[in-house]
N, C-alpha and C positions, 0 to 999 in steps of 0.2 A: 705546176712547174715541173719540167722534165728533170730527173736526177741525172747529173753529169757522170760519165764514166770515171773510173780511177785510172790515172795515167802513171805508169811506172817505167823505169829504165831497166835495161839488162843488169846494170850495176846494183839496182835495188834488189833484184832476185838473188844475185850473187851474195849480197849482204845477208839476206834471209838464210841462205844456205850456210854461210860462214858462222852465223850466230846460232846455228842448230835449232831453227824454229819450226822445222817440219814436225807435224804431229800425226800424219797419216798419209797413206796413198792407196789408191784402188786401181781399178781397170781404166778409169777415166783420167786421173790426174793426181797431183800432189797437193796436200793442204798444209798451209803454213799459218802460224800465228803472225800477227802483224808486227810484233815487237813494240807495240804501243801499250803502255801500262793501263790496265783495267779496260782494255778494248773488248767489245762484245762482237768483234768481227774476225773472220778468217779470210785468207786469200786461197782460193782454189784455182790452180793453174793446170789447164788441160795439157795432156801430153800423149805422144805415141812413141814407142821405142824405135830408134833408128835401126835400120838393117845392118849398119856398120857401127860397131861399138855398143856400149850399154847405157850411155847417158841419154836421158829423155830429151826429145825435141818438142818444144812448146808449139802448139798449133790448135786451131779450132777442131772440135770433133765433128761438127757438121758445117754446112754453109754458114759463113760469118753472119750474113743478114738474118737468117733464120734463128741462129743462136742468140744474137743480140735482141731480136724481136721477142723471143721467149723470156729473156730476162726482164724486159719492160712489161710484158704481160704479167709476169710474177709481181712486179712492183705495183702495177695498177690493181691487181686482185688482192693484194695483201690486206686492204681495208675490209674485205669481205671474208678473208680467211683468218680466223681468230686463234686456232689451235696449233697452227704450224707456221714456223718462220720460213718465208720464201727467200728467193734471191734478192740481193740488195742493189747491185749495179755491176756493169761489165768492167773487166780489167783489160787495159791495153798496155802492152810492153813495146816500147819503141814505136808507138802509134799503130800497132797491129793487135787485133783482138786475140787475147790469150787466156782468158779465164773469167772468174766471177767472184764477187765479194759475197760471202755467206755468213749466217749467224753462228756465233761460237757458243755451243752448248757446253758449259763448263761443269766439271765434276759429275758427269753422267756416265752410265755404263751400258754396254750392249744389251739388248732385250733378251739375249739368250741366257743371261743369268737368271731369268724368270723360270727356267727349267728346274731350278732347285727350290722353288717356292711351292707352298701347298696349292692344290688344284683350285680352290676357291679364289685365291689371289690371282692365279694365272688367268682365270676366266674374267675376273673384274678388269684386269689390265688389257686383255685382248679385246674386250668389248669397248673399252675406252678408245683403243687404237682404231677400232672399226668406225667409231663416231668421227674421228679425225679424218679417216680415209673418205667417208661419206661427204664431209665438208669440202675436201679437195675435188672429189668427183662432181659435186654440185657446181663447182666453179671451173669445170672443164680442165682440170689438172689431173693427170693420170700417172701415179707412181707405179712403176713396174719392176722395181728392184728391191722389194721388201724382204724377201726370204733369203736365207743363206745360199750363197752361190758356190759352185765347185772350187773357185779360186780364192775363197775367203775362209776364215775360221771363226770360232765363237767369240773371238775378241773383237771382231769387226762386224758392224751391222749398220744398216740405214735406218734403224729404229733404236733410239736410246731411252734409258729409264732415268728419271730424276727422282730424288728422294727428298721432297719437301714434307708436307704433312701426309702424303700418300705416294705410292708408286705411280708415276705419270709417264706414259709413253710419248716420245717426241720423234716425229719423222724428220730425217735429214736427207741431204743429197736430192733435193727436188730440182735437179738441173741436169744438163748433159744428157747422157743416154738413160739416166735413171728415171726420168719423168717426161711426159709428153704434154704439151699445152696446145689446146685447140680453141677455135672461136665458137664452136657449137658442139653439142653432144655427139660422141662417137661410140657406138655400141661395142665395137671390137676392142677399143682401148679401155673402155669401162670394165669389161670382163677380164681383160689382161691384168688390170690392177687388182681386181678381186681374186683372181687366180693366184697372183703373187702373195696376197694376204692369206689366202687359203693354205698355201704351202707353208707359210710362216707359222700359222696356227698348228698345223700337224707336226711341224718340227719341234715346236715348244711342248705340245701336249704328249706326243707319242714318239718323238725322235724319228719321224718318218719324212723322207723326201718323196713327195707324191710323184715327182717326175721319174723316180726310179721304182715306183711301187709295182708289185706283180700281183696276180690273181690270188696266190696263196696268202699273201699278207692281208688282203681284203677279207678273205674268208675267215682268217684267224681272228681278226678284230671284230668282225660281225658276230661270229660264234661266241666270242668272249663276252660281248655286251648282251647278247640274247640270253646267255646263261645267268647273267645278273639281273634279268628281267627288264632290260632297257632296250627300247626300240632302236635298232641300228640303221634305220632308213636314212637319217640325216648324216650319219657317219659315212654311209656309202656315197652320198652326195659329195661329201667333203673329200673323199679319197679318189674322186675322179677328176683329173686335170682337164679332161675334154669337156666335162659338163659345166655349164654356166650356172654357178650357184648365186642365187639372189640374196639380197641383204636379209630378208625375213628368215631365210633358211639358215643363215648363220646364227640368228637369235634362237631359233628352234634347236639347233645343234648344241649351243651352249647350255640351254635349259636342260636338254637331255643328258649331256655329259656331266652337268653339276650333280645329277643324281648319284653318280659314282662316289662323290665326296660325302653325300648324305648317308648312303648305305654303309660306307666305310666307318663313319662316325657311330652309327647305330650299332654296327657289329662290335666296335671297340667298347662301347658302353655296356653291351650285353655280356661281355666276357667276365 
């Protein structure tokens, strides 16, 4: 049975604003709580700034048919995607497509807080995140906005951390321009997603944005690891945004980098 859209009126949106239910905004739109007690849903309303004035004008980011088709692709694939909450249903305001209902990840923090954790924990969480990304890729869903962007800061992220029995990464914003849905495998989109993940990994581990990396940075990190007796080959793979890094190479990289933590502990014990 096809899930029906959520129909709102302009007055409903004004009510959300009056009740101060906005919880975030990005380059795509504004996210609101529903105002319903214990709801596990959020309303994401797409917008574009008007050339006149500063108030956002609500409208579809892409062709309405394509946008709505993607939402229903997400709904259909949710039964196969166990690790990530996908889009729930489209939102129409005054009978025009304007947004999407998404899952509310309560009491979670941006993954960039992982930067303050020990290396061992960082690697465990990043490997968990890679498993979630693989699951999306297997279902022809390509997240392409995982890493920190120039217009964001460390308080905002498309990956959140939950604190149940362990730190668990959760991918959000699998909609709009942040993700691509296809009917078949697409190699370019596949590696676009992995490059976004690769940049996130380097931002967490080394505070490096590989989009801005220069040759001197690469030589410095390679020399640093070589002096510690660690093969820097996989680091060089990771530090190249042009190179298409395979899943296995990420695993080899994490195995290699984990030796830094082991060596540091041995050095501490020997003091």
